[in-house]
TIBA-123949 format. One line per field, with one value per residue (C-alpha): residue in one letter; x, y, z. Coordinates in pm, whole numbers, plus 50000, padded with zeros to 5 digits. Each point is the difference from the previous one (the first is absolute). Layout:
<atoms>
rest <- (A	...)
X <- (X	...)
Y <- (Y	...)
Z <- (Z	...)
</atoms>
This chain:
<atoms>
rest <- (M	P	P	N	A	V	G	Q	P	R	I	G	V	G	T	W	A	W	G	N	Q	F	L	W	G	Y	T	P	D	Q	D	Q	A	L	E	A	C	F	Q	R	A	V	E	R	G	L	H	V	F	D	T	A	D	S	Y	G	T	G	R	W	N	G	R	S	E	E	L	L	G	R	F	V	A	T	L	P	V	A	V	R	N	D	L	C	V	A	T	K	L	A	P	F	P	W	R	L	G	R	R	G	F	D	R	A	L	Q	A	S	Q	R	R	L	Q	G	K	L	D	R	V	Q	L	H	W	S	T	A	R	Y	A	P	W	Q	E	A	P	L	L	Q	G	L	A	D	Q	V	Q	A	G	R	V	A	E	L	G	V	S	N	L	G	P	Q	R	L	R	R	I	H	N	I	L	A	E	R	G	V	P	L	R	S	L	Q	V	Q	L	S	L	L	A	P	E	P	I	A	P	G	G	V	V	D	V	C	R	E	L	G	V	E	L	I	A	Y	S	P	L	A	L	G	L	L	T	R	P	S	G	P	D	P	H	V	P	P	G	P	R	G	L	L	F	R	R	L	W	N	D	L	Q	P	L	L	Q	A	I	E	A	I	A	A	A	R	N	A	S	S	A	A	V	A	M	N	W	C	R	A	H	G	A	L	P	I	V	G	L	R	S	A	A	Q	A	D	R	A	A	D	A	L	T	W	Q	L	T	A	K	Q	R	A	E	L	D	Q	L	A	L	G	T	R	R	A	R	M	P	A	N	P	F	Q	S	A)
X <- (50000	50129	50095	49759	50008	50282	50227	49996	49844	49634	49856	49867	49758	50112	49747	50192	49735	49711	49947	50277	49842	50323	50163	49718	49689	49815	49641	49760	49779	50279	49950	49756	50245	50280	49797	49929	50373	50075	49746	50129	50360	49914	49803	50295	50252	50163	50017	50271	49874	50234	49898	50141	49879	50102	49807	49718	50059	49850	49668	50026	50305	49979	49732	50194	50012	49635	49883	50216	49880	49637	50040	50187	49734	49736	50185	49931	50236	50187	50066	50097	50250	50162	50092	50321	49921	50304	50022	50288	50047	50161	50288	49871	50220	49758	50010	50294	50146	49920	49630	49983	49794	49765	49706	50050	49990	49683	49837	50096	49858	49673	49974	50082	49743	50254	50132	50368	50259	50317	50114	50279	50220	49894	50339	50344	50101	50368	50062	49852	49938	50191	49945	49622	49991	50136	49764	49699	50104	50062	49648	49856	50199	49841	49657	50091	50133	49688	49785	49821	50113	50143	50279	50241	50128	50189	49994	50243	50320	50319	50228	50211	49706	49815	50284	50029	49630	49974	50281	49848	49666	50162	50169	49653	49865	49762	50015	50013	49735	50014	50164	49797	50186	49928	50076	49897	50149	50037	50145	50232	50268	49906	50092	50354	50282	50011	49655	49716	49879	50320	49994	49635	50070	50300	49813	49671	49805	49699	50049	49698	50005	49793	49915	50076	49812	50181	49680	49852	50285	50075	49640	49988	50056	50315	49987	49906	49946	49700	49712	50171	49823	49953	50222	50341	49960	49964	50326	50177	49849	50120	50350	50058	49795	50253	50276	49756	49918	50248	49892	49629	50052	50175	49719	49741	50178	50002	49638	49892	50180	49819	49664	50038	50002	50302	49911	50030	50349	50106	49858	50160	50338	49982	49891	50287	50237	49835	49792	49629	49860	49742	49782	49766	49651	49679	49765	49888	50144	50343	49976	49931	50300	50226	49875	50049	50370	50034	49936	50337	50356	50281	50261	50360	50071	49710	50106	50359	49883	49789	50279	50240	49755	49899	50354	50117	49719	50152	49808	49662	49985	49741	50087	50179	49821	50178	49972	50160	50302	50329)
Y <- (50000	50353	50236	50264	50366	50088	49737	49740	49653	49966	49788	49648	49789	49686	49726	49776	50052	49899	49647	49990	49893	49918	50345	50236	49834	49960	49874	49993	50265	50247	49945	50289	50243	49862	50057	50358	50042	49870	50229	50306	49917	49980	50325	50177	49883	49709	49769	49748	49694	49735	49655	49646	49645	49923	50289	49879	49767	49660	49945	50349	49913	50189	50232	50318	49918	49894	50324	50216	49817	50041	50371	50072	49819	50255	50291	50144	49859	50328	50037	49634	50032	50296	49788	49807	49675	49802	49671	49801	49624	49817	49763	49722	49687	49806	50259	49873	50043	50227	49910	50019	50320	49922	49869	50266	50277	49858	49982	50363	50112	49823	50158	50341	49944	50055	50338	49931	50241	49896	49673	50002	49740	50036	49931	49878	49638	50094	49928	49653	49861	50210	49740	50052	50368	50026	49742	50165	50341	49856	49859	50340	50155	49740	50121	50363	49913	49794	50303	49836	50277	50338	50057	49819	50115	49857	50045	49976	50017	50174	50191	49702	49774	50285	50061	49629	49951	50325	49879	49653	50145	50264	49723	49868	50342	50003	50325	49976	50256	50018	49898	49992	50016	50089	50370	50242	50229	49683	49799	50248	49758	50041	50372	49935	50060	49710	49884	49906	50360	50086	49682	50042	50354	49883	49713	50181	49760	50139	49977	49906	50040	49756	50058	50374	50063	49718	49811	50322	50092	50318	50121	50006	50316	50019	49982	49735	49642	49998	49757	49720	49774	49632	49721	50028	50369	50075	49820	50211	50324	49922	49913	50311	50269	50167	50018	50138	50325	50243	49889	50026	50351	50110	49853	50182	50333	49966	49884	50300	50241	49847	49955	49636	49661	49809	49731	50257	50094	49634	49945	50314	49899	49688	50210	50243	49706	49906	49712	49942	49917	49721	50094	49754	50150	49866	50299	50290	50242	49837	50027	50372	50050	49814	50207	50322	49916	50042	50374	50084	49877	50023	50271	49891	50111	49796	49693	50034	50032	49687	49812	50076	49883	49688	49887	50089	49824	49656	49855	50102	49789	49777	49630	49914	49776	49663	49941	50332	49926	50190)
Z <- (50000	49927	50282	50116	49910	50237	49843	50276	49990	50080	50284	49966	50200	50178	50070	50241	50270	49771	50123	50262	50328	50182	49989	49902	50144	49671	49999	49702	50155	49912	49625	49957	50162	49787	49684	50110	50061	49651	49836	50185	49912	49631	50017	50165	49740	50183	49702	50094	50190	50136	50117	50017	49955	50359	50155	50221	50292	50072	49826	49854	49790	49669	50141	49918	49630	50002	50159	49778	49691	50108	50068	49676	49798	50109	49839	49656	49741	49949	50373	50036	49718	50176	50303	50052	50182	50112	50182	50145	49964	50291	49916	50225	50010	49779	49724	49803	49655	49712	50010	50379	50006	49711	50204	50269	49739	49846	50345	50074	49667	50080	50346	49853	49725	49725	50118	50062	49865	50181	50152	50259	50165	50364	50154	49912	50062	49985	50369	50018	49648	49746	49730	50020	49912	49644	49842	50164	49868	49655	50010	50091	49716	49770	50114	49922	49656	49929	50086	50293	50236	49905	50253	50229	50338	50296	50374	50292	49796	50103	49763	49890	49921	49835	49755	49922	49931	49805	49771	49954	49898	49778	49802	49921	49914	50301	50199	50378	50090	50378	50324	50320	50330	50360	50022	50272	50262	50209	49711	49827	49876	49631	50008	50129	49748	49755	50107	49770	49968	49813	49793	49899	49889	49798	49831	49947	50224	50185	50376	50212	50377	50202	50368	49967	50326	50185	50086	50138	50234	49806	50028	50381	50206	50208	50375	50255	49894	49766	49999	49814	49751	50083	49879	49829	49919	50371	50078	49739	50134	50353	49886	49789	50170	50230	49739	49746	50181	49834	49655	50084	50138	49680	49790	50211	49958	49621	49999	50209	49767	49703	50173	49902	50168	50123	49746	49721	50117	50001	49651	49863	50141	49779	49703	50060	49946	49672	50136	49949	50345	50013	50296	50167	49990	50156	50009	49784	50257	49969	49621	50034	50228	49756	49706	50196	50032	49623	50027	50154	50041	50252	49968	49955	50358	50139	49806	50123	50361	49974	49820	50284	50264	49809	49925	50350	50187	49978	50294	49859	49688	49842	49990	49676	49755	50038	49623	49903	49780	49987)
</atoms>
């Protein structure tokens, strides 16, 4: 997707929570609110939607794709065609060889009711089964060249693996469109010198930031221990909260100066580094707040201040994805 009017990437919608009962407490009675969220996002110009075939826990496996496909199908054709719908396929151990993703891709296309613009490798197998990865990617490249899906992206790759895969696909004449990595003020490693931000810029690969709000940590006001969410998110909040205070206070100061939310500051920090943030949305009000962030951008001074705090706050960091490659 092209950048917005001020030259920075736009903002996308993440659908990890749509169907995830374990971490986000999903139940089917939320579907009406999720559809309202989707409709508002589209109305406000949030036209990139990211999902995955593994989103949805337990009996709700695949629910995210199903809901997104259902919602997209209600749109007028012209509006539907203006969206970019991307999914990620998980390299589970039983998905092997060049044809290992074929059935999974067909299932995703069915759940998404045919609206699938970009397919992405969900994570790298470099750390535990490096031999599995290349055939799966070759198979996805086959699907692009056959015209079954328009674009190919990857996720959770470091700079070395990114260069290698980019070169392999370039030899086949298949562009690598995007790289999706964890990037936020609590996961700033990609912006370090020689990180994937620099490599994406060099190679012309779109950078997508997932978890830009750090599971909601960056949206909370500073101060005493907040009311923590249940489950694993609550454990993370308790572990990071005290060390997070200087960063939260800086975010709040910028937000106050802009009459904006802390979430908008966190999103615009990603945008200032050339990344398209994929923000998890579950309500129309959240969609409005995300769209409002597109109306302004950080100054160079504000970005530098946040960079210094993020890179210097080594104790307040999100857990690294165990499948992230070098």
